[in-house]
Structures are given as structure tokens and as C-alpha cells.
C-alpha positions as CSV (number, residue, x, y, z in Angstrom):
1,M,94.1,121.4,116.7
2,A,93.2,120.1,120.2
3,V,96.5,118.2,120.5
4,A,98.4,121.3,119.7
5,V,96.5,123.2,122.5
6,R,97.0,120.5,125.0
7,A,100.8,120.6,124.2
8,L,100.9,124.4,124.7
9,Q,98.9,124.1,128.0
10,E,101.5,121.4,129.1
11,Q,104.3,123.7,128.2
12,L,102.7,126.5,130.0
13,E,102.3,124.6,133.2
14,K,105.9,123.5,133.1
15,A,107.0,126.9,132.6
16,K,105.0,128.1,135.6
17,E,106.3,125.3,137.8
18,S,109.9,126.4,136.8
19,L,109.2,130.1,137.5
20,K,107.9,129.1,141.1
21,N,111.1,127.3,141.8
22,V,112.8,130.4,140.8
23,D,110.8,132.3,143.1
24,E,111.5,130.1,146.0
25,N,115.0,130.2,145.4
26,I,115.1,134.0,145.4
27,R,113.1,134.0,148.6
28,K,115.6,131.5,150.2
29,L,118.7,133.7,149.1
30,T,117.4,137.2,149.8
31,G,114.8,136.5,152.6
32,R,112.2,138.3,151.0
33,D,109.4,137.7,148.4
34,P,110.4,138.6,144.7
35,N,107.1,140.0,144.1
36,D,107.2,142.6,147.0
37,V,107.3,146.0,145.7
38,R,110.4,147.6,147.3
39,P,110.1,151.6,148.0
40,I,112.5,152.5,145.2
41,Q,110.3,150.4,142.9
42,A,107.2,152.1,144.0
43,R,108.6,155.4,143.5
44,L,109.7,154.7,140.2
45,L,106.4,153.2,139.2
46,A,104.8,156.4,140.5
47,L,107.0,158.7,138.2
48,S,106.6,156.7,135.0
49,G,103.3,154.9,135.4
50,P,102.6,151.0,135.1
51,G,104.0,150.7,131.7
52,G,107.5,151.9,132.7
53,G,108.8,154.6,130.5
54,E,111.9,155.9,129.2
55,R,114.8,156.1,131.8
56,P,116.6,159.3,131.9
57,R,119.8,159.2,130.3
58,R,123.1,159.6,132.3
59,R,125.7,162.3,131.0
């Protein structure tokens, strides 16, 4: 059991490091932090709540 937990923890750390590298690449390409909430995102969160919600359908 401990071996399986250790293996999962190692996989989690590798995934976190990979995501960190992706964030750094996005920052380099766009010039802003990918975790920053942009005004349009803030407005959408205010309307739909933190869980998102169903988007209105286009006609």
C-alpha cells in the first residue's frame, strides 16, 4: 500500500512540475500570468457563480 501511495505522490509531483512549465510558457508567450482573472472572466464568474453554469445557447 505504501509503495502505491509513494508512486502516486511521485506522479503528482511530476504533473505539477509539468503544469508549472506550461504556465511559464504561457507567461512568456502572452506576457501575463495565466492565473490572473481577466475582466471578462470576472464578469462571467459573477453571473454564473464559482461553479460555472450553463452557457446561454446561440440562436
